[in-house]
N, C-alpha and C positions, 0 to 999 in steps of 0.2 A: 459439429460443434467446435467452437473456437472461443477463444480468450480474448476479450474486447477491454480496452482501457477507456471509459467515457469520461470526457472533462465538462463540468456544468457552471456555468456562472451564474449567480443567485443572489436576489436581494439578503441580506443579512439580518434576517426579522425571524423572531420566533414563530415555529409550526413550519417552516420552509422545510426543514429537512426531512420532519416526520412526513410532510407530503412528497417528498421526492423517494422516500423509503417506502412509502404507502404505495406507489406506485409498483414498485417492486414486488412486496410481497402480495400485494392484490390481485397479482396476474401471474402467481407462482414463478418469477424469475429468481433465480439465486444470486448473490452478492458473494463476491469473493472475496474483496479486499472494498475498504471504505474510508476515506479521507475527507475533512472538511476544516475549512481554516478562512478566517478573516484576509482579505487580500489586496482590498482597496478600502481606504478610511473614507476618503473626499465623494465617492459614490455609494459608502456603505453595501461593498459586495463581498460576497464569499465565494469561493470555490469548492466544489465538490468533486472529487475524483471517484471512479466506481468502476472497479474491474468485475465484469459478468462473463458468462459463457452464453453461448448460442449459437444457433445455426444463422444465416445471412439474414434471414426475413426475421427471425428473434430479435435481431438486434436493429433491423431499421425501424420494427413496431417499438422497441422499448427508447429509441433517438426521437421518434414521431411523437408519441405519449408524453415523452419531458418536452418538448416544443412546446408543446400545448400548455402546459401548465402556465399559471399567471405570473409567479415571482421570477420565474427564469427568464434571463437575458442570452444566454447561447449554449447551445450545446455542442461538444466537437468530439468525434470518434477519433481518438488518437493514434488507433491501430491502423486505420485506412486513411487518414487525412495527410499522410506524408510521415517523414520520419522523427520520430520523438526519442525523449529520453525518461526512463523509468528507474525511480530507485525506491527502496525501503530501507527499513531501519529496524533493527532488533537489539534487544537486551539479553542476554544468555548467561544466565546461573550456573555455574558447574561446581558441584560440590565432587572433592576427588583428594586422594593422597597419593604418595608415592609416584610410581610410572606414569600412571594416567594424569596426574595434575602436571608432569614434564610434557607429556604428549598434546593436553591440551592446550598449553602455551606454544608448542611449536607449530601446530596445526590454527590456532589463533592469527599466528604471524603472518603463515601463509597466506590468509584470507585478510589481512590486513585489519583484522579486528583489532578494537583497541582495549586496555585493561582500566575497567573504570573503580573496580573494587577489588581489594583480595585481602583474605584472612590467611590463617594457615590451613584452614579447610577447605575454602571458596575463592572462586572467580565471578566476577562480572564482566563479560566482555560486551561490547558495544560493536558489531557489524554493521556495515551499510554496503547497498549495491544492489542488483537486480533479484527478483523476487527466487531465482533458481539459483543464485550465490547463497543467498540466505538459507533455502533448506537445505542446500548441501552441507554448510555448515552446521546447522542444528544436525542433521542426520549422524553427523562425525561425530558431535559434541553428546549422542545418546547414549553411544557405548563408554562414555568417559565419566558420565555421572551428571548428566543435565538434568537439573533440579526445578529451574522454573524458565519460564519464555513470556517476553511480551515483545510485539511486535506493531509498527506503526500502518502498517498498509500503504500501499504505493501512491507513491507521489510523480505525476508526470508533466511533461512540457514538450511542446513541440520544438525541434531543431529549428535554426535560422531564424528569420526576419519575422513569421510569420506565430499570430499569437492568438487566443480565446478572446 
C-alpha cells in the first residue's frame, strides 16, 4: 500500500465531481484528501486533486477507470510522473492560558504558522506545508488545548516545465 496523489482535469459542470467520487466509493477505494477548484475560465475546466492509497495494481485501475469517464480531459499520477510539489493548509484553534499559551505561540513560530486571530484565551493559527508538517503541528497542539481544526486537503503540481 502506497499513497498516491492523482490530478484530474475535468469539465467544470454539475455532476462531474459526483461521478469521479462515485468511481472511488463504488469500488471501495478510500480517499485520503480531496480538493477541487476551477482552474481555467476560457475552457471551463476544473482540477481535482485526490490522494488515495493502494497497491500499484489498484492505483493503475483507478487511473484507467478515471480515464474512461467522459468529462475527464487528463489524469496524472503526480507521485510517479516525476517530481512534484504538494502543500496543504490548516486552520488550528487552540484554547489555553498560561504556560500552554506561551508554548503554543513558540511552537507556531517554529512551524512558521501565522496567528490569524487572538483572544485572551485562544489563538487561530494558519499553517501551510506538507501533510506530515501539518500532522506534526496538530499533534503538538493537541496537548496545548487544540479546540478545532479545519484542513484544505492536498494541492499538488508538477515541478519544472511539465503540466497537466
